[in-house]
Backbone as a ProteinNet text record, in pm:
[ID]
protein_1_A
[PRIMARY]
MLLPQDSFPESKLLSYDKLAHLGVFGILSFLVLLGKRNKEDKVRLENKSLIRTLTICIVYGLVLESLQSVVPGRMTDIYDLLSNTIGAIAGVVVFSTFIKY
[TERTIARY]
-3962.4	-4083	-4207.9	-4195.4	-4313.1	-4309.4	-4220.1	-4216.6	-4333.5	-4379.4	-4486.6	-4444.1	-4540.7	-4513	-4443.6	-4477.7	-4417.9	-4271.3	-4212.7	-4070.1	-3986.2	-4050.2	-3979.6	-4010.1	-3909.6	-3935.9	-4024.6	-4100.3	-4189.8	-4112.9	-4156.5	-4100.4	-4213.5	-4215	-4321.2	-4301.4	-4180.1	-4154.4	-4146.7	-4053	-4031.9	-4005.6	-4091.1	-4079.9	-3962.5	-3906.3	-3796.9	-3844.4	-3971.2	-4029.4	-4019.7	-4053.6	-4048.3	-3903.7	-3813.3	-3671	-3617.4	-3663.7	-3621.5	-3671	-3795.4	-3849.8	-3770.8	-3746.6	-3672.8	-3532	-3462.4	-3325.6	-3316.3	-3404.3	-3400.5	-3428	-3526.1	-3558.4	-3457	-3391.9	-3282.1	-3165.6	-3131.7	-3023.3	-3061.7	-3186.4	-3233.6	-3219.6	-3271	-3264.1	-3120.3	-3037.2	-2897	-2825.7	-2847.5	-2780.1	-2831	-2959.8	-3013.1	-2946.2	-2935.3	-2871.1	-2721.9	-2656	-2513.8	-2492.8	-2576.6	-2566.6	-2595	-2694.2	-2727.8	-2613.3	-2552.6	-2439.7	-2322.1	-2292.4	-2181.1	-2208.9	-2333.9	-2370.5	-2359.3	-2399.3	-2400.3	-2268.7	-2175.9	-2046.3	-2060.5	-2155.3	-2174.1	-2136	-2075.1	-2039.7	-2165.5	-2253	-2375.1	-2494.9	-2593.4	-2713.8	-2810.4	-2892	-2992.6	-3105.9	-3179.8	-3294.5	-3396.5	-3407.3	-3501.7	-3468.7	-3342	-3301.1	-3331.1	-3312.6	-3342.5	-3491.4	-3573.1	-3718.8	-3766.4	-3710.7	-3749.2	-3714.5	-3597	-3556.8	-3648.3	-3679.5	-3769.3	-3907.4	-3957.1	-4087.6	-4086.8	-3982.7	-3971.4	-3970.5	-3894.8	-3886.1	-4018.9	-4089.8	-4219.3	-4321.6	-4324.7	-4417.8	-4384.4	-4256.5	-4213.7	-4261.1	-4248	-4295.6	-4446.4	-4518.2	-4663.2	-4704.1	-4634.1	-4661.8	-4634.3	-4521.3	-4490.4	-4593.3	-4636.1	-4738	-4869.3	-4903.4	-5025.2	-5014.8	-4897.2	-4876.2	-4884	-4853.7	-4857.8	-4998.7	-5099.2	-5236.6	-5269.3	-5189.6	-5213.9	-5119.9	-5028	-4935.2	-4996.9	-5005	-5061.2	-4980.2	-5050.7	-4984.9	-4939.6	-4961.2	-4923.5	-5047.3	-5039.1	-5146.6	-5084.9	-5155.7	-5110.4	-5114.8	-5004.5	-4993.6	-4945.7	-5023	-4988.7	-4858.8	-4831.8	-4708.4	-4585.4	-4602	-4492.9	-4464.4	-4570.3	-4553.8	-4486.8	-4524.8	-4462	-4313.6	-4280.8	-4140.2	-4062.7	-4125.4	-4062.1	-4030.9	-4128.5	-4113.2	-4005.9	-4006.8	-3905.3	-3766.5	-3757	-3628.5	-3579.2	-3668.9	-3630.3	-3583.9	-3655.5	-3615.9	-3479.8	-3460.4	-3331.8	-3217.2	-3240.7	-3137	-3100.5	-3201.1	-3176.1	-3100.9	-3139.8	-3072.9	-2927.9	-2904.6	-2767.9	-2683.9	-2738.9	-2665.5	-2631	-2730.6	-2708.7	-2604	-2606.9	-2510.9	-2369.1	-2354.1	-2220.3	-2164	-2248.8	-2200.5	-2148.4	-2200	-2152.4	-2007.3	-1971.5	-1838.5	-1755.1
2184	2147.8	2193.3	2219.1	2260.1	2406.9	2485.6	2629.2	2698	2811.1	2884.8	2928.3	2935.6	2967.8	3101.9	3199.4	3332	3336.4	3224	3216.9	3212.1	3182.7	3168.3	3286.9	3334.9	3443.5	3394.7	3485.9	3453.2	3451.9	3369.6	3363.9	3330.8	3395.7	3372.6	3241.7	3213.9	3099.7	2968.2	2960.3	2837.5	2878.7	2839	2887.3	2822.1	2896.3	2844.5	2728.4	2731.6	2623.2	2490.7	2491.6	2368.5	2321.8	2416.9	2381.1	2322.9	2377.5	2325.9	2182.6	2157.1	2021.3	1925.9	1965.7	1882.6	1851.9	1955	1937	1853.6	1879.5	1806.2	1657.9	1625.8	1484.9	1416.2	1490.7	1432.9	1395.2	1484.9	1458.4	1344.9	1345.5	1240.7	1102.4	1084.2	951.6	910.9	1006.9	977.3	930.2	1002.3	966.9	835.5	807.5	678.9	564.9	578.6	474.1	462.1	573.8	571.3	499.7	530.2	462.2	314.3	277.5	136.8	63.2	128.3	66.1	44.9	143.8	131.9	24.7	12.9	-86.1	-228.1	-246.7	-380	-417.2	-323.7	-348.9	-402	-348.3	-387.4	-269.8	-299.9	-194.7	-145.4	-236.2	-200.6	-258.1	-174.6	-219.9	-284.2	-374.8	-438.8	-340.6	-368.2	-283.9	-276.6	-385.7	-388.7	-279.2	-255.3	-150.6	-11.8	4.5	133.8	164.3	65	83.5	105.7	32.9	49	189.7	238.9	373.9	477.4	460.2	552.1	552.1	435.2	423.8	492.9	472	535.2	687.2	738.7	884	942.2	872.6	921.7	919.8	813.8	806.6	914.9	936.8	1043.1	1179.6	1203.5	1328.2	1342.7	1233.3	1234.5	1267.2	1208.7	1237.4	1384.1	1435.9	1577.2	1669.3	1637.6	1720.3	1714.8	1600	1587.8	1669.5	1668.3	1744.5	1895	1938.4	2082	2138.9	2055.1	2104.2	2151.9	2112.4	2156.1	2268.8	2310.1	2419	2549.7	2650.3	2778.7	2837.9	2884.5	2945.3	2845.9	2716.7	2614.1	2535.5	2472.5	2383.2	2270.2	2160.6	2047.7	2088.3	2061.3	2101.3	1982.3	1943.7	1830.9	1857.4	1984	2017.2	2002.6	2025.2	1998.1	1848.3	1769.1	1623.8	1578.3	1639.1	1607.6	1644.9	1760.7	1801.6	1705.3	1660.6	1561.9	1434.2	1387.8	1263.5	1276.1	1385.9	1407.3	1417	1484.3	1493.1	1357.1	1274.9	1140.7	1056	1064.6	991.2	1040.1	1170.9	1226.9	1178	1171.9	1122.1	977.8	895.3	754.3	742.6	821.9	818	864.3	972.5	1022.7	919.3	860.1	757.6	640	591.8	477.2	507.9	630.5	669.9	677.1	740.8	755.3	623.1	533.7	408.3	316.4	335.1	254.2	286.9	415.3	459	471.7
557.3	487.1	561.3	689.4	765.5	805.1	743.5	769.4	700	753.8	685.3	545.6	454.6	314.7	296.9	381	364.7	405.3	445.3	475.5	348.4	235.9	108.8	19	-56.3	-151.2	-265.6	-323.3	-434.7	-566.7	-658.7	-793.1	-889.1	-1004.2	-1100.9	-1178	-1222.3	-1309.2	-1231.7	-1140	-1063.2	-919.7	-829.6	-692.4	-620.5	-527.5	-446.1	-361.5	-325.4	-246.9	-322.3	-451.1	-531.6	-549.8	-570.3	-582.1	-451.6	-339.2	-208.4	-190.6	-225.3	-215.5	-304.2	-426.7	-521.3	-469	-423.7	-375.3	-249.4	-155.1	-28.2	-50.3	-132.6	-154.3	-244.6	-332.5	-410.4	-320.4	-230.3	-135.4	-41.1	5.9	97.1	34.2	-85.4	-148	-178.2	-219.6	-246.9	-119.8	-9.1	115.9	174.7	159.4	206.8	130.7	0.3	-80	-48.4	-27.1	7.7	140.6	239.2	368.8	357.7	277.4	257.8	189.8	92.9	22.1	116.9	198.9	292.9	397.6	439.9	540.7	486.2	362.6	303.7	236.8	228.3	164.4	21.5	-49.3	-188.7	-276.7	-388.9	-483.5	-553.6	-589.2	-662.2	-587.8	-559.8	-491.7	-590.4	-539.9	-623.5	-653.8	-760	-796.4	-683.8	-606.4	-494.7	-393.7	-367.8	-274.3	-329.5	-459.7	-521.8	-514.7	-544.5	-540.4	-397.2	-302.6	-161.8	-113.1	-147.5	-108.3	-171.3	-296.4	-365.9	-300	-266.4	-200.1	-64.7	13.6	145.6	131.8	37.9	19.6	-26.3	-113.8	-162	-48.7	30.5	144.3	246.3	271.2	363.3	312.7	184.1	124.9	138	119.8	134	278	374	515.2	546.2	499	523	460.4	339.6	275.4	353.2	405.8	486.1	614.6	677.1	800.3	776.7	655.5	626.5	638.9	629.9	641.8	782.8	881.9	1019.7	1062	973.9	1003.5	954.7	1043.3	999.4	883.2	782.1	667.3	562.2	585.2	486.1	447	331.8	289.7	208	200.3	120.5	-26.1	-96.6	-236.5	-318.5	-417.1	-502.4	-579.2	-609.9	-682.3	-592.6	-462.7	-369.4	-365.1	-360.2	-360.9	-490.5	-600.9	-729.5	-727.9	-670	-657.6	-568.8	-459.8	-371.7	-449.1	-525.3	-600.5	-708.1	-781.7	-885.3	-822.3	-709.1	-639	-594.5	-540.1	-496.6	-614.7	-725.3	-846.4	-895.3	-894.7	-939.1	-850.1	-720.1	-629.1	-656.8	-684.7	-716.8	-849.6	-947.8	-1079.1	-1067.3	-994.6	-976.2	-903.8	-798.1	-724.1	-815.9	-890.4	-979.8	-1086.1	-1136.7	-1240.6	-1184	-1067.9	-1010.6	-960.5	-912.4	-857.7	-968.6	-1091.1	-1203	-1237.9	-1217.9	-1255.8	-1132.8
[MASK]
+++++++++++++++++++++++++++++++++++++++++++++++++++++++++++++++++++++++++++++++++++++++++++++++++++++

């Protein structure tokens, strides 16, 4: 997340950078919930745990985006933050869906 922008190939439609943000935060939220579930020995986590995990991932994304302003070749981008948030939500939704079955 803190690599210079020119480390990623360019794309006109959907940038690899946005896909990377989405994927990383989806995996992050999924793994946080999986670890929490294993630690608590519960089959299904409460909504409070899902919201807390989502909040942590969004704040983490916000901090990373803020730090990018001090990295040469990077800048804070609201669309990166949006990709982080959508990825975190997707991870929580995927986790919730798979845990039901």
